[in-house]
DRENDO-1510 file (C-alpha; in Angstrom, 1 decimal, always signed):
<recs>
REC; n; res; u; v; w
REC; 1; MET; +68.0; +71.1; -15.0 .
REC; 2; LYS; +67.9; +69.5; -11.0 .
REC; 3; LEU; +68.8; +66.3; -13.3 .
REC; 4; LEU; +71.6; +67.8; -15.1 .
REC; 5; THR; +72.8; +69.7; -11.3 .
REC; 6; LEU; +72.9; +66.5; -9.8 .
REC; 7; SER; +74.8; +65.4; -12.3 .
REC; 8; LYS; +77.0; +68.0; -12.2 .
REC; 9; ILE; +77.8; +67.5; -8.8 .
REC; 10; LEU; +78.5; +63.7; -8.9 .
REC; 11; GLY; +81.3; +64.2; -11.4 .
REC; 12; TYR; +83.0; +67.0; -9.3 .
REC; 13; THR; +82.5; +65.1; -6.8 .
REC; 14; PHE; +83.7; +62.2; -7.7 .
REC; 15; LEU; +87.1; +64.2; -9.8 .
REC; 16; LEU; +88.1; +65.3; -6.3 .
REC; 17; MET; +87.4; +61.8; -4.6 .
REC; 18; SER; +89.6; +60.2; -7.7 .
REC; 19; TYR; +92.4; +62.4; -7.9 .
REC; 20; VAL; +93.4; +62.4; -11.8 .
REC; 21; PRO; +96.1; +64.6; -12.7 .
REC; 22; ALA; +95.1; +63.8; -16.1 .
REC; 23; ALA; +91.7; +65.5; -15.0 .
REC; 24; MET; +92.8; +68.8; -13.7 .
REC; 25; ALA; +94.8; +69.9; -16.5 .
REC; 26; MET; +91.3; +70.1; -18.9 .
REC; 27; THR; +89.6; +73.1; -19.2 .
REC; 28; GLU; +87.0; +73.7; -17.2 .
REC; 29; LYS; +84.2; +73.1; -20.4 .
REC; 30; ASN; +86.5; +70.2; -20.8 .
REC; 31; ILE; +85.9; +69.2; -17.2 .
REC; 32; GLU; +82.3; +70.5; -16.9 .
REC; 33; TYR; +81.6; +67.7; -19.5 .
REC; 34; LEU; +83.7; +65.4; -18.1 .
REC; 35; SER; +81.8; +65.4; -14.9 .
REC; 36; PHE; +78.5; +65.2; -16.5 .
REC; 37; GLY; +79.2; +62.7; -18.2 .
REC; 38; ILE; +80.3; +61.1; -15.0 .
REC; 39; GLY; +77.1; +62.1; -13.4 .
REC; 40; PHE; +74.8; +61.2; -15.0 .
REC; 41; SER; +76.9; +57.3; -15.6 .
REC; 42; LEU; +76.8; +57.4; -12.1 .
REC; 43; GLY; +73.3; +57.8; -11.2 .
REC; 44; CYS; +72.4; +55.2; -13.3 .
REC; 45; LEU; +74.3; +52.9; -11.7 .
REC; 46; LEU; +72.7; +54.3; -8.8 .
REC; 47; LEU; +69.0; +54.0; -10.0 .
REC; 48; LEU; +70.4; +50.9; -12.1 .
REC; 49; LEU; +71.8; +49.0; -8.0 .
REC; 50; ILE; +67.9; +51.2; -6.4 .
REC; 51; PHE; +65.7; +49.4; -8.7 .
REC; 52; SER; +67.9; +46.0; -8.5 .
REC; 53; ALA; +67.2; +46.2; -4.1 .
REC; 54; ILE; +63.8; +47.2; -5.3 .
REC; 55; GLY; +63.5; +44.0; -7.3 .
REC; 56; TRP; +65.5; +41.6; -4.9 .
REC; 57; TYR; +63.0; +43.1; -1.9 .
REC; 58; LEU; +59.9; +42.4; -4.1 .
REC; 59; ASN; +60.9; +38.7; -5.1 .
REC; 60; CYS; +61.8; +38.0; -1.5 .
REC; 61; GLN; +58.6; +39.0; -0.5 .
REC; 62; CYS; +57.2; +37.2; -3.2 .
REC; 63; ARG; +59.5; +34.2; -2.2 .
REC; 64; ARG; +57.7; +34.2; +1.1 .
REC; 65; GLN; +54.4; +34.3; -0.1 .
REC; 66; TYR; +54.5; +31.8; -2.4 .
REC; 67; ASP; +56.3; +29.8; +0.6 .
REC; 68; LYS; +53.7; +30.7; +3.0 .
REC; 69; VAL; +50.7; +30.1; -0.6 .
REC; 70; LEU; +52.5; +26.8; -0.9 .
REC; 71; GLN; +52.7; +26.1; +3.2 .
REC; 72; LYS; +48.3; +26.8; +3.6 .
REC; 73; PHE; +48.4; +24.4; -0.3 .
REC; 74; LYS; +49.4; +22.2; +1.9 .
REC; 75; LEU; +47.5; +21.9; +5.1 .
REC; 76; SER; +44.9; +22.4; +2.6 .
REC; 77; LYS; +45.5; +19.2; +0.8 .
REC; 78; ARG; +45.8; +16.7; +4.3 .
REC; 79; ALA; +43.2; +18.7; +5.3 .
REC; 80; ILE; +41.5; +17.4; +1.5 .
REC; 81; HIS; +42.9; +13.8; +3.2 .
REC; 82; ALA; +41.3; +13.8; +5.5 .
REC; 83; VAL; +37.7; +15.0; +4.7 .
REC; 84; LYS; +37.7; +12.2; +2.0 .
REC; 85; LYS; +38.3; +9.7; +5.0 .
REC; 86; VAL; +36.3; +11.3; +6.6 .
REC; 87; MET; +33.4; +11.2; +3.5 .
REC; 88; LYS; +34.2; +7.5; +3.2 .
REC; 89; LYS; +33.7; +6.5; +6.7 .
REC; 90; MET; +30.3; +8.3; +6.1 .
REC; 91; VAL; +29.9; +6.6; +2.9 .
REC; 92; ALA; +30.4; +3.6; +4.0 .
REC; 93; GLU; +28.4; +4.4; +7.4 .
REC; 94; GLN; +25.4; +5.4; +5.3 .
REC; 95; GLN; +25.3; +2.6; +2.8 .
REC; 96; ASP; +25.8; +0.3; +6.3 .
REC; 97; ASN; +22.4; +2.4; +7.8 .
REC; 98; GLN; +20.6; +2.1; +3.8 .
REC; 99; TYR; +21.2; -2.0; +3.9 .
REC; 100; LEU; +20.0; -1.7; +7.9 .
REC; 101; LEU; +17.3; +0.4; +6.9 .
REC; 102; GLU; +16.3; -1.7; +3.9 .
REC; 103; ASP; +16.0; -4.7; +6.2 .
REC; 104; LYS; +13.5; -2.8; +8.4 .
REC; 105; VAL; +11.8; -2.2; +5.5 .
REC; 106; GLN; +11.2; -6.0; +4.4 .
REC; 107; GLU; +10.6; -6.9; +7.6 .
REC; 108; ARG; +8.0; -4.2; +8.1 .
REC; 109; THR; +6.3; -4.9; +5.1 .
REC; 110; LEU; +6.6; -8.6; +6.2 .
REC; 111; GLU; +5.0; -8.0; +9.3 .
REC; 112; LEU; +2.2; -5.5; +7.2 .
REC; 113; ASN; +1.3; -8.4; +4.4 .
REC; 114; ILE; +0.6; -10.7; +8.0 .
REC; 115; ALA; -1.5; -8.0; +9.4 .
REC; 116; LEU; -3.1; -7.9; +6.3 .
REC; 117; GLN; -3.6; -11.3; +6.0 .
REC; 118; GLU; -4.9; -12.0; +9.0 .
REC; 119; LEU; -7.2; -8.8; +8.5 .
REC; 120; GLU; -8.1; -10.4; +5.4 .
REC; 121; SER; -9.1; -13.7; +7.1 .
REC; 122; ALA; -10.6; -12.3; +9.9 .
REC; 123; ASN; -12.9; -10.4; +7.9 .
REC; 124; HIS; -14.1; -13.9; +6.3 .
REC; 125; GLU; -14.7; -15.2; +9.1 .
REC; 126; LEU; -16.8; -12.3; +10.5 .
REC; 127; GLU; -18.4; -12.2; +7.3 .
REC; 128; ARG; -18.9; -16.3; +7.6 .
REC; 129; LYS; -20.6; -15.0; +11.0 .
REC; 130; ASN; -23.1; -12.6; +9.4 .
REC; 131; THR; -23.7; -14.3; +6.9 .
REC; 132; LEU; -23.5; -18.2; +7.7 .
REC; 133; ASP; -25.8; -20.4; +9.6 .
REC; 134; GLU; -23.3; -22.3; +12.5 .
REC; 135; LEU; -25.0; -25.0; +12.7 .
REC; 136; THR; -25.7; -25.9; +9.2 .
REC; 137; GLY; -23.4; -24.0; +7.3 .
REC; 138; LEU; -26.1; -22.4; +5.6 .
REC; 139; HIS; -27.0; -19.0; +4.6 .
REC; 140; ASN; -28.7; -17.0; +7.8 .
REC; 141; ARG; -31.7; -14.9; +8.2 .
REC; 142; ARG; -29.8; -11.9; +7.9 .
REC; 143; PHE; -27.9; -13.2; +4.6 .
REC; 144; TYR; -32.0; -13.9; +3.1 .
REC; 145; ASP; -33.5; -10.4; +3.6 .
REC; 146; GLN; -30.6; -8.9; +1.8 .
REC; 147; LYS; -30.6; -11.8; -0.9 .
REC; 148; ILE; -34.4; -11.8; -1.2 .
REC; 149; LEU; -34.6; -8.2; -2.0 .
REC; 150; ALA; -31.1; -8.1; -4.9 .
REC; 151; GLU; -33.0; -11.0; -6.3 .
REC; 152; TYR; -36.3; -8.9; -6.0 .
REC; 153; ARG; -35.3; -5.8; -7.9 .
REC; 154; ARG; -33.0; -8.1; -10.5 .
REC; 155; SER; -36.3; -10.4; -11.6 .
REC; 156; HIS; -38.4; -6.8; -11.7 .
REC; 157; ARG; -35.9; -5.8; -13.6 .
REC; 158; ASN; -35.2; -8.0; -16.0 .
REC; 159; HIS; -38.8; -9.6; -16.5 .
REC; 160; THR; -37.8; -12.6; -15.0 .
REC; 161; PRO; -39.2; -15.8; -12.7 .
REC; 162; LEU; -38.5; -15.7; -8.9 .
REC; 163; SER; -39.4; -18.6; -6.4 .
REC; 164; LEU; -39.6; -18.5; -2.9 .
REC; 165; VAL; -39.2; -22.4; -1.0 .
REC; 166; LEU; -40.7; -23.1; +2.9 .
REC; 167; ILE; -39.7; -25.9; +4.7 .
REC; 168; ASP; -40.0; -27.1; +7.4 .
REC; 169; ILE; -39.3; -30.0; +9.7 .
REC; 170; ASP; -42.5; -32.2; +10.7 .
REC; 171; HIS; -43.3; -32.8; +14.7 .
REC; 172; PHE; -40.0; -31.8; +15.2 .
REC; 173; LYS; -40.8; -30.7; +18.8 .
REC; 174; ALA; -41.6; -33.9; +19.5 .
REC; 175; VAL; -38.2; -35.4; +18.1 .
REC; 176; ASN; -36.5; -32.8; +20.6 .
REC; 177; ASP; -39.0; -33.8; +23.7 .
REC; 178; ASN; -38.3; -37.6; +22.7 .
REC; 179; TYR; -34.6; -37.9; +21.9 .
REC; 180; GLY; -33.5; -34.4; +22.7 .
REC; 181; HIS; -31.9; -31.6; +21.6 .
REC; 182; LEU; -29.0; -33.6; +20.1 .
REC; 183; ALA; -31.2; -35.8; +18.4 .
REC; 184; GLY; -33.1; -32.3; +17.0 .
REC; 185; ASP; -29.7; -30.3; +16.1 .
REC; 186; HIS; -28.2; -33.9; +13.8 .
REC; 187; CYS; -31.6; -34.1; +12.3 .
REC; 188; ILE; -31.6; -29.9; +11.1 .
REC; 189; VAL; -27.5; -30.4; +9.8 .
REC; 190; THR; -28.3; -33.9; +8.2 .
REC; 191; LEU; -31.7; -31.8; +6.4 .
REC; 192; SER; -29.3; -29.2; +5.5 .
REC; 193; LYS; -26.9; -31.1; +3.5 .
REC; 194; TYR; -29.6; -33.0; +1.6 .
REC; 195; ILE; -30.8; -29.3; +1.1 .
REC; 196; LYS; -27.4; -28.3; -0.1 .
REC; 197; ARG; -27.0; -31.5; -2.8 .
REC; 198; SER; -30.9; -30.9; -4.3 .
REC; 199; LEU; -29.2; -27.2; -5.9 .
REC; 200; LYS; -28.1; -27.4; -9.3 .
REC; 201; ARG; -27.3; -24.0; -10.0 .
REC; 202; SER; -24.9; -21.6; -8.2 .
REC; 203; THR; -27.4; -18.3; -8.2 .
REC; 204; ASP; -29.8; -20.9; -6.7 .
REC; 205; LYS; -29.1; -20.9; -2.6 .
REC; 206; ALA; -30.2; -22.1; +0.8 .
REC; 207; PHE; -31.1; -20.5; +4.1 .
REC; 208; ARG; -31.6; -21.9; +7.5 .
REC; 209; TYR; -34.7; -19.4; +8.4 .
REC; 210; GLY; -34.8; -20.5; +11.9 .
REC; 211; GLY; -35.2; -23.2; +13.9 .
REC; 212; GLU; -36.7; -25.8; +12.2 .
REC; 213; GLU; -37.6; -23.3; +9.2 .
REC; 214; PHE; -35.3; -23.1; +6.0 .
REC; 215; CYS; -36.3; -21.2; +2.5 .
REC; 216; LEU; -34.9; -21.4; -1.0 .
REC; 217; ILE; -34.1; -18.8; -3.2 .
REC; 218; LEU; -34.3; -19.9; -6.7 .
REC; 219; PRO; -33.6; -17.3; -9.5 .
REC; 220; ASN; -35.0; -17.0; -13.2 .
REC; 221; THR; -37.6; -20.5; -11.6 .
REC; 222; ASP; -40.5; -20.8; -13.2 .
REC; 223; ALA; -43.7; -22.2; -10.7 .
REC; 224; GLU; -43.3; -25.6; -12.4 .
REC; 225; GLY; -39.8; -25.9; -11.8 .
REC; 226; ALA; -40.2; -24.7; -8.6 .
REC; 227; LEU; -42.4; -27.0; -7.4 .
REC; 228; LEU; -40.6; -29.9; -9.0 .
REC; 229; MET; -37.6; -28.6; -7.6 .
REC; 230; ALA; -39.8; -28.9; -4.0 .
REC; 231; GLU; -41.3; -32.1; -3.9 .
REC; 232; GLN; -38.4; -33.4; -5.2 .
REC; 233; LEU; -36.9; -33.0; -2.4 .
REC; 234; ARG; -39.6; -33.5; +0.0 .
REC; 235; VAL; -39.5; -37.2; -1.7 .
REC; 236; SER; -35.9; -37.7; -1.1 .
REC; 237; ILE; -35.9; -36.6; +2.3 .
REC; 238; SER; -39.1; -39.4; +3.1 .
REC; 239; GLU; -36.6; -41.9; +1.6 .
REC; 240; GLN; -33.9; -41.5; +4.0 .
REC; 241; VAL; -33.2; -42.5; +7.8 .
REC; 242; PHE; -31.8; -40.1; +9.9 .
REC; 243; GLN; -29.8; -41.9; +12.2 .
REC; 244; PHE; -28.4; -40.6; +15.3 .
REC; 245; GLN; -25.7; -42.9; +17.6 .
REC; 246; ASP; -28.2; -46.0; +18.1 .
REC; 247; ILE; -31.6; -44.0; +17.1 .
REC; 248; LYS; -33.3; -44.0; +13.9 .
REC; 249; LEU; -35.7; -41.3; +12.4 .
REC; 250; CYS; -37.8; -41.2; +10.1 .
REC; 251; VAL; -38.2; -36.9; +9.2 .
REC; 252; THR; -40.6; -35.7; +6.7 .
REC; 253; ILE; -40.8; -32.3; +5.5 .
REC; 254; CYS; -42.8; -29.7; +4.7 .
REC; 255; CYS; -43.0; -27.7; +1.5 .
REC; 256; GLY; -44.4; -24.0; +0.3 .
REC; 257; VAL; -43.8; -22.6; -3.1 .
REC; 258; TYR; -44.6; -19.1; -4.3 .
REC; 259; THR; -43.7; -17.5; -7.7 .
REC; 260; TYR; -43.2; -13.8; -8.7 .
REC; 261; GLN; -44.0; -13.2; -12.0 .
REC; 262; GLN; -44.3; -9.8; -12.2 .
REC; 263; GLN; -47.6; -9.2; -10.5 .
REC; 264; VAL; -48.9; -5.8; -9.6 .
REC; 265; ASN; -48.3; -4.9; -5.6 .
REC; 266; ILE; -46.2; -8.0; -4.8 .
REC; 267; GLY; -42.5; -7.4; -3.3 .
REC; 268; PRO; -39.8; -9.6; -1.2 .
REC; 269; GLU; -43.1; -9.5; +2.1 .
REC; 270; GLN; -45.9; -10.8; +0.1 .
REC; 271; MET; -43.4; -13.4; -2.1 .
REC; 272; PHE; -43.1; -14.6; +1.3 .
REC; 273; SER; -46.2; -14.5; +3.0 .
REC; 274; GLY; -47.6; -16.4; -0.3 .
REC; 275; ALA; -44.9; -19.5; +0.4 .
REC; 276; ASP; -45.8; -19.5; +3.9 .
REC; 277; LYS; -49.3; -19.7; +3.6 .
REC; 278; ALA; -48.4; -22.6; +1.4 .
REC; 279; LEU; -47.0; -24.2; +3.8 .
REC; 280; TYR; -49.3; -23.5; +6.2 .
REC; 281; GLN; -52.5; -25.5; +3.9 .
REC; 282; ALA; -49.4; -28.2; +3.9 .
REC; 283; LYS; -49.2; -28.9; +7.4 .
REC; 284; HIS; -53.1; -28.2; +7.9 .
REC; 285; ASN; -54.1; -31.4; +4.9 .
REC; 286; GLY; -51.6; -33.2; +6.5 .
REC; 287; ARG; -47.8; -32.8; +6.1 .
REC; 288; ASN; -45.7; -34.1; +4.2 .
REC; 289; GLN; -46.6; -32.5; +1.6 .
REC; 290; THR; -45.7; -29.8; -1.2 .
REC; 291; LYS; -48.4; -27.3; -2.2 .
REC; 292; GLN; -48.4; -23.9; -4.2 .
REC; 293; TYR; -49.1; -20.6; -3.0 .
REC; 294; ILE; -51.4; -18.1; -5.9 .
REC; 295; PHE; -52.2; -14.7; -5.5 .
REC; 296; SER; -55.5; -14.0; -6.3 .
REC; 297; GLU; -55.8; -11.2; -8.8 .
</recs>
């Protein structure tokens, strides 16, 4: 009803404003129909204009928003370009830092290897000092204490003979008193060389036990073999002339031999004691001799 009344008002208004004579001649009913049609058409036209205006306004707003989005997008592209540039720079710096780090790691690794080699060399030198006699190059007393215990246990475990030979230079004090300690050292060094040559197996070990005393550990060697080896060494030394500067020295030795063959209550101390008793017997009987000691059952 409201729409119909509005259409009539619009239609009558249009007719009055346009003043169409033909329309004035119509009957009241026809005028009512005409005014309604005109009013309805004007209403539709007005709505069309309103919607067009709204569409134009919305389109402008959308355009503005689109421009803003494009503007932001363009700014983002510039920002992305700047970020990419920065990232490339960071990657290049990271690669440089990586190369620098690798160089430092290689340098530190080389330094570490050198330090380890020096440490290993120092350990070898320390081991050498702890196990070797500086004057003769033979093993020292400390290493003898370790070696004889190890060989004794192996002999006891494997039921194999183990021989011990003690060697002492005859009248060594007279050499020092008459020719000096340098001559005495020369005799010790020369004798050590002959002792080394007398060892035929890698398992046989020679030691400077102290002063002019030496010791041989002969694993898996019976009494006969140990006695023969000691006697051959004694004879070889007695046939040599030890030359020191313009002095010729005739050196002889005594050898004491003991062989462990699984005897009861015999350990490394008793073995050394047996070899020492044999050595004492050789000296007591005139020196330049080889003697063997056997514990009584």
